[in-house]
Chimera marker file (.cmm) of the C-alpha trace (Angstrom):
<marker_set name="trace">
<marker id="1" x="-8.413" y="-24.603" z="2.177" r="1" g="1" b="0" radius="0.5"/>
<marker id="2" x="-5.160" y="-23.401" z="3.090" r="1" g="1" b="0" radius="0.5"/>
<marker id="3" x="-2.546" y="-21.820" z="0.913" r="1" g="1" b="0" radius="0.5"/>
<marker id="4" x="1.143" y="-23.009" z="2.265" r="1" g="1" b="0" radius="0.5"/>
<marker id="5" x="4.067" y="-20.731" z="2.090" r="1" g="1" b="0" radius="0.5"/>
<marker id="6" x="7.593" y="-22.342" z="2.453" r="1" g="1" b="0" radius="0.5"/>
<marker id="7" x="10.136" y="-19.544" z="3.455" r="1" g="1" b="0" radius="0.5"/>
<marker id="8" x="13.711" y="-19.890" z="2.492" r="1" g="1" b="0" radius="0.5"/>
<marker id="9" x="14.565" y="-20.846" z="6.276" r="1" g="1" b="0" radius="0.5"/>
<marker id="10" x="12.360" y="-24.179" z="5.695" r="1" g="1" b="0" radius="0.5"/>
<marker id="11" x="9.917" y="-23.251" z="7.603" r="1" g="1" b="0" radius="0.5"/>
<marker id="12" x="6.233" y="-23.902" z="6.675" r="1" g="1" b="0" radius="0.5"/>
<marker id="13" x="3.614" y="-20.934" z="6.729" r="1" g="1" b="0" radius="0.5"/>
<marker id="14" x="-0.156" y="-21.589" z="6.052" r="1" g="1" b="0" radius="0.5"/>
<marker id="15" x="-3.191" y="-18.997" z="5.968" r="1" g="1" b="0" radius="0.5"/>
<marker id="16" x="-6.956" y="-19.906" z="5.429" r="1" g="1" b="0" radius="0.5"/>
<marker id="17" x="-8.050" y="-19.233" z="1.608" r="1" g="1" b="0" radius="0.5"/>
<marker id="18" x="-11.262" y="-18.161" z="3.107" r="1" g="1" b="0" radius="0.5"/>
<marker id="19" x="-9.938" y="-15.689" z="5.956" r="1" g="1" b="0" radius="0.5"/>
<marker id="20" x="-8.463" y="-13.414" z="2.970" r="1" g="1" b="0" radius="0.5"/>
<marker id="21" x="-10.719" y="-11.132" z="1.417" r="1" g="1" b="0" radius="0.5"/>
<marker id="22" x="-8.924" y="-10.579" z="-1.556" r="1" g="1" b="0" radius="0.5"/>
<marker id="23" x="-8.576" y="-14.656" z="-2.517" r="1" g="1" b="0" radius="0.5"/>
<marker id="24" x="-12.087" y="-15.829" z="-1.297" r="1" g="1" b="0" radius="0.5"/>
<marker id="25" x="-13.443" y="-15.637" z="-5.214" r="1" g="1" b="0" radius="0.5"/>
<marker id="26" x="-10.525" y="-17.881" z="-6.910" r="1" g="1" b="0" radius="0.5"/>
<marker id="27" x="-10.338" y="-17.189" z="-10.639" r="1" g="1" b="0" radius="0.5"/>
<marker id="28" x="-8.451" y="-17.449" z="-13.589" r="1" g="1" b="0" radius="0.5"/>
<marker id="29" x="-6.201" y="-14.828" z="-11.950" r="1" g="1" b="0" radius="0.5"/>
<marker id="30" x="-5.032" y="-17.384" z="-9.128" r="1" g="1" b="0" radius="0.5"/>
<marker id="31" x="-1.265" y="-17.068" z="-10.229" r="1" g="1" b="0" radius="0.5"/>
<marker id="32" x="-1.861" y="-12.901" z="-9.838" r="1" g="1" b="0" radius="0.5"/>
<marker id="33" x="-3.255" y="-13.294" z="-6.246" r="1" g="1" b="0" radius="0.5"/>
<marker id="34" x="-0.600" y="-16.191" z="-5.041" r="1" g="1" b="0" radius="0.5"/>
<marker id="35" x="2.179" y="-13.608" z="-5.983" r="1" g="1" b="0" radius="0.5"/>
<marker id="36" x="0.900" y="-11.249" z="-4.227" r="1" g="1" b="0" radius="0.5"/>
<marker id="37" x="0.159" y="-13.110" z="-1.148" r="1" g="1" b="0" radius="0.5"/>
<marker id="38" x="3.514" y="-14.281" z="-1.643" r="1" g="1" b="0" radius="0.5"/>
<marker id="39" x="4.617" y="-10.974" z="-1.323" r="1" g="1" b="0" radius="0.5"/>
<marker id="40" x="2.679" y="-10.033" z="1.482" r="1" g="1" b="0" radius="0.5"/>
<marker id="41" x="4.079" y="-12.710" z="3.649" r="1" g="1" b="0" radius="0.5"/>
<marker id="42" x="7.245" y="-12.277" z="2.820" r="1" g="1" b="0" radius="0.5"/>
<marker id="43" x="7.234" y="-8.534" z="4.080" r="1" g="1" b="0" radius="0.5"/>
<marker id="44" x="4.901" y="-8.372" z="6.896" r="1" g="1" b="0" radius="0.5"/>
<marker id="45" x="5.084" y="-4.457" z="6.874" r="1" g="1" b="0" radius="0.5"/>
<marker id="46" x="4.443" y="-4.214" z="2.866" r="1" g="1" b="0" radius="0.5"/>
<marker id="47" x="0.192" y="-3.111" z="2.974" r="1" g="1" b="0" radius="0.5"/>
<marker id="48" x="0.939" y="-1.361" z="6.621" r="1" g="1" b="0" radius="0.5"/>
<marker id="49" x="3.610" y="0.987" z="4.665" r="1" g="1" b="0" radius="0.5"/>
<marker id="50" x="1.242" y="2.075" z="2.068" r="1" g="1" b="0" radius="0.5"/>
<marker id="51" x="-1.273" y="2.783" z="4.917" r="1" g="1" b="0" radius="0.5"/>
<marker id="52" x="1.205" y="4.897" z="6.752" r="1" g="1" b="0" radius="0.5"/>
<marker id="53" x="2.735" y="6.479" z="2.971" r="1" g="1" b="0" radius="0.5"/>
<marker id="54" x="-0.997" y="7.289" z="2.216" r="1" g="1" b="0" radius="0.5"/>
<marker id="55" x="-1.920" y="9.206" z="5.833" r="1" g="1" b="0" radius="0.5"/>
<marker id="56" x="1.872" y="11.089" z="5.311" r="1" g="1" b="0" radius="0.5"/>
<marker id="57" x="0.863" y="12.667" z="2.153" r="1" g="1" b="0" radius="0.5"/>
<marker id="58" x="-2.535" y="13.218" z="2.992" r="1" g="1" b="0" radius="0.5"/>
<marker id="59" x="-1.496" y="15.394" z="5.833" r="1" g="1" b="0" radius="0.5"/>
<marker id="60" x="1.323" y="16.975" z="3.833" r="1" g="1" b="0" radius="0.5"/>
<marker id="61" x="-1.118" y="17.926" z="1.545" r="1" g="1" b="0" radius="0.5"/>
<marker id="62" x="-3.390" y="19.596" z="4.184" r="1" g="1" b="0" radius="0.5"/>
<marker id="63" x="-0.278" y="21.318" z="5.872" r="1" g="1" b="0" radius="0.5"/>
<marker id="64" x="0.763" y="22.263" z="2.405" r="1" g="1" b="0" radius="0.5"/>
<marker id="65" x="-2.842" y="23.532" z="1.608" r="1" g="1" b="0" radius="0.5"/>
<marker id="66" x="-3.215" y="25.772" z="5.001" r="1" g="1" b="0" radius="0.5"/>
<marker id="67" x="-0.168" y="27.492" z="4.249" r="1" g="1" b="0" radius="0.5"/>
<marker id="68" x="-1.182" y="28.134" z="0.786" r="1" g="1" b="0" radius="0.5"/>
<marker id="69" x="-4.156" y="29.871" z="1.807" r="1" g="1" b="0" radius="0.5"/>
<marker id="70" x="-3.180" y="31.852" z="5.027" r="1" g="1" b="0" radius="0.5"/>
<marker id="71" x="-0.977" y="33.571" z="2.386" r="1" g="1" b="0" radius="0.5"/>
<marker id="72" x="-4.310" y="34.357" z="0.171" r="1" g="1" b="0" radius="0.5"/>
<marker id="73" x="-3.493" y="32.046" z="-3.025" r="1" g="1" b="0" radius="0.5"/>
<marker id="74" x="-5.705" y="29.564" z="-4.180" r="1" g="1" b="0" radius="0.5"/>
<marker id="75" x="-4.886" y="25.808" z="-3.287" r="1" g="1" b="0" radius="0.5"/>
<marker id="76" x="-3.812" y="23.886" z="-6.520" r="1" g="1" b="0" radius="0.5"/>
<marker id="77" x="-2.790" y="20.639" z="-6.503" r="1" g="1" b="0" radius="0.5"/>
<marker id="78" x="-0.491" y="20.600" z="-9.484" r="1" g="1" b="0" radius="0.5"/>
<marker id="79" x="1.645" y="23.013" z="-7.434" r="1" g="1" b="0" radius="0.5"/>
<marker id="80" x="2.512" y="20.408" z="-4.415" r="1" g="1" b="0" radius="0.5"/>
<marker id="81" x="2.711" y="17.833" z="-7.069" r="1" g="1" b="0" radius="0.5"/>
<marker id="82" x="5.478" y="20.097" z="-8.410" r="1" g="1" b="0" radius="0.5"/>
<marker id="83" x="6.975" y="20.544" z="-5.379" r="1" g="1" b="0" radius="0.5"/>
<marker id="84" x="7.598" y="16.723" z="-4.953" r="1" g="1" b="0" radius="0.5"/>
<marker id="85" x="8.189" y="15.774" z="-8.431" r="1" g="1" b="0" radius="0.5"/>
<marker id="86" x="11.183" y="18.289" z="-8.440" r="1" g="1" b="0" radius="0.5"/>
<marker id="87" x="12.689" y="16.787" z="-5.403" r="1" g="1" b="0" radius="0.5"/>
<marker id="88" x="15.524" y="14.996" z="-5.857" r="1" g="1" b="0" radius="0.5"/>
<link id1="1" id2="2" r="1" g="1" b="0" radius="0.2"/>
<link id1="2" id2="3" r="1" g="1" b="0" radius="0.2"/>
<link id1="3" id2="4" r="1" g="1" b="0" radius="0.2"/>
<link id1="4" id2="5" r="1" g="1" b="0" radius="0.2"/>
<link id1="5" id2="6" r="1" g="1" b="0" radius="0.2"/>
<link id1="6" id2="7" r="1" g="1" b="0" radius="0.2"/>
<link id1="7" id2="8" r="1" g="1" b="0" radius="0.2"/>
<link id1="8" id2="9" r="1" g="1" b="0" radius="0.2"/>
<link id1="9" id2="10" r="1" g="1" b="0" radius="0.2"/>
<link id1="10" id2="11" r="1" g="1" b="0" radius="0.2"/>
<link id1="11" id2="12" r="1" g="1" b="0" radius="0.2"/>
<link id1="12" id2="13" r="1" g="1" b="0" radius="0.2"/>
<link id1="13" id2="14" r="1" g="1" b="0" radius="0.2"/>
<link id1="14" id2="15" r="1" g="1" b="0" radius="0.2"/>
<link id1="15" id2="16" r="1" g="1" b="0" radius="0.2"/>
<link id1="16" id2="17" r="1" g="1" b="0" radius="0.2"/>
<link id1="17" id2="18" r="1" g="1" b="0" radius="0.2"/>
<link id1="18" id2="19" r="1" g="1" b="0" radius="0.2"/>
<link id1="19" id2="20" r="1" g="1" b="0" radius="0.2"/>
<link id1="20" id2="21" r="1" g="1" b="0" radius="0.2"/>
<link id1="21" id2="22" r="1" g="1" b="0" radius="0.2"/>
<link id1="22" id2="23" r="1" g="1" b="0" radius="0.2"/>
<link id1="23" id2="24" r="1" g="1" b="0" radius="0.2"/>
<link id1="24" id2="25" r="1" g="1" b="0" radius="0.2"/>
<link id1="25" id2="26" r="1" g="1" b="0" radius="0.2"/>
<link id1="26" id2="27" r="1" g="1" b="0" radius="0.2"/>
<link id1="27" id2="28" r="1" g="1" b="0" radius="0.2"/>
<link id1="28" id2="29" r="1" g="1" b="0" radius="0.2"/>
<link id1="29" id2="30" r="1" g="1" b="0" radius="0.2"/>
<link id1="30" id2="31" r="1" g="1" b="0" radius="0.2"/>
<link id1="31" id2="32" r="1" g="1" b="0" radius="0.2"/>
<link id1="32" id2="33" r="1" g="1" b="0" radius="0.2"/>
<link id1="33" id2="34" r="1" g="1" b="0" radius="0.2"/>
<link id1="34" id2="35" r="1" g="1" b="0" radius="0.2"/>
<link id1="35" id2="36" r="1" g="1" b="0" radius="0.2"/>
<link id1="36" id2="37" r="1" g="1" b="0" radius="0.2"/>
<link id1="37" id2="38" r="1" g="1" b="0" radius="0.2"/>
<link id1="38" id2="39" r="1" g="1" b="0" radius="0.2"/>
<link id1="39" id2="40" r="1" g="1" b="0" radius="0.2"/>
<link id1="40" id2="41" r="1" g="1" b="0" radius="0.2"/>
<link id1="41" id2="42" r="1" g="1" b="0" radius="0.2"/>
<link id1="42" id2="43" r="1" g="1" b="0" radius="0.2"/>
<link id1="43" id2="44" r="1" g="1" b="0" radius="0.2"/>
<link id1="44" id2="45" r="1" g="1" b="0" radius="0.2"/>
<link id1="45" id2="46" r="1" g="1" b="0" radius="0.2"/>
<link id1="46" id2="47" r="1" g="1" b="0" radius="0.2"/>
<link id1="47" id2="48" r="1" g="1" b="0" radius="0.2"/>
<link id1="48" id2="49" r="1" g="1" b="0" radius="0.2"/>
<link id1="49" id2="50" r="1" g="1" b="0" radius="0.2"/>
<link id1="50" id2="51" r="1" g="1" b="0" radius="0.2"/>
<link id1="51" id2="52" r="1" g="1" b="0" radius="0.2"/>
<link id1="52" id2="53" r="1" g="1" b="0" radius="0.2"/>
<link id1="53" id2="54" r="1" g="1" b="0" radius="0.2"/>
<link id1="54" id2="55" r="1" g="1" b="0" radius="0.2"/>
<link id1="55" id2="56" r="1" g="1" b="0" radius="0.2"/>
<link id1="56" id2="57" r="1" g="1" b="0" radius="0.2"/>
<link id1="57" id2="58" r="1" g="1" b="0" radius="0.2"/>
<link id1="58" id2="59" r="1" g="1" b="0" radius="0.2"/>
<link id1="59" id2="60" r="1" g="1" b="0" radius="0.2"/>
<link id1="60" id2="61" r="1" g="1" b="0" radius="0.2"/>
<link id1="61" id2="62" r="1" g="1" b="0" radius="0.2"/>
<link id1="62" id2="63" r="1" g="1" b="0" radius="0.2"/>
<link id1="63" id2="64" r="1" g="1" b="0" radius="0.2"/>
<link id1="64" id2="65" r="1" g="1" b="0" radius="0.2"/>
<link id1="65" id2="66" r="1" g="1" b="0" radius="0.2"/>
<link id1="66" id2="67" r="1" g="1" b="0" radius="0.2"/>
<link id1="67" id2="68" r="1" g="1" b="0" radius="0.2"/>
<link id1="68" id2="69" r="1" g="1" b="0" radius="0.2"/>
<link id1="69" id2="70" r="1" g="1" b="0" radius="0.2"/>
<link id1="70" id2="71" r="1" g="1" b="0" radius="0.2"/>
<link id1="71" id2="72" r="1" g="1" b="0" radius="0.2"/>
<link id1="72" id2="73" r="1" g="1" b="0" radius="0.2"/>
<link id1="73" id2="74" r="1" g="1" b="0" radius="0.2"/>
<link id1="74" id2="75" r="1" g="1" b="0" radius="0.2"/>
<link id1="75" id2="76" r="1" g="1" b="0" radius="0.2"/>
<link id1="76" id2="77" r="1" g="1" b="0" radius="0.2"/>
<link id1="77" id2="78" r="1" g="1" b="0" radius="0.2"/>
<link id1="78" id2="79" r="1" g="1" b="0" radius="0.2"/>
<link id1="79" id2="80" r="1" g="1" b="0" radius="0.2"/>
<link id1="80" id2="81" r="1" g="1" b="0" radius="0.2"/>
<link id1="81" id2="82" r="1" g="1" b="0" radius="0.2"/>
<link id1="82" id2="83" r="1" g="1" b="0" radius="0.2"/>
<link id1="83" id2="84" r="1" g="1" b="0" radius="0.2"/>
<link id1="84" id2="85" r="1" g="1" b="0" radius="0.2"/>
<link id1="85" id2="86" r="1" g="1" b="0" radius="0.2"/>
<link id1="86" id2="87" r="1" g="1" b="0" radius="0.2"/>
<link id1="87" id2="88" r="1" g="1" b="0" radius="0.2"/>
</marker_set>
């Protein structure tokens, strides 16, 4: 079974349903999944941007916790989120 994606430029793409893990077990949420599929097909870097962002946040947390502990203080997760939330 294949899903077809019709691009704005008139192109047609298809993807095999069962090659895509999250679409393999279709149920009542078909429309939600097809919206997700369209989002990922329209923006090829969408999924990888989440992976990259997660990596960058984890690296920032690790670096910050190391700096705090080198100063002899205890690392508190709340502190870094307070700093991040204060940024404009």
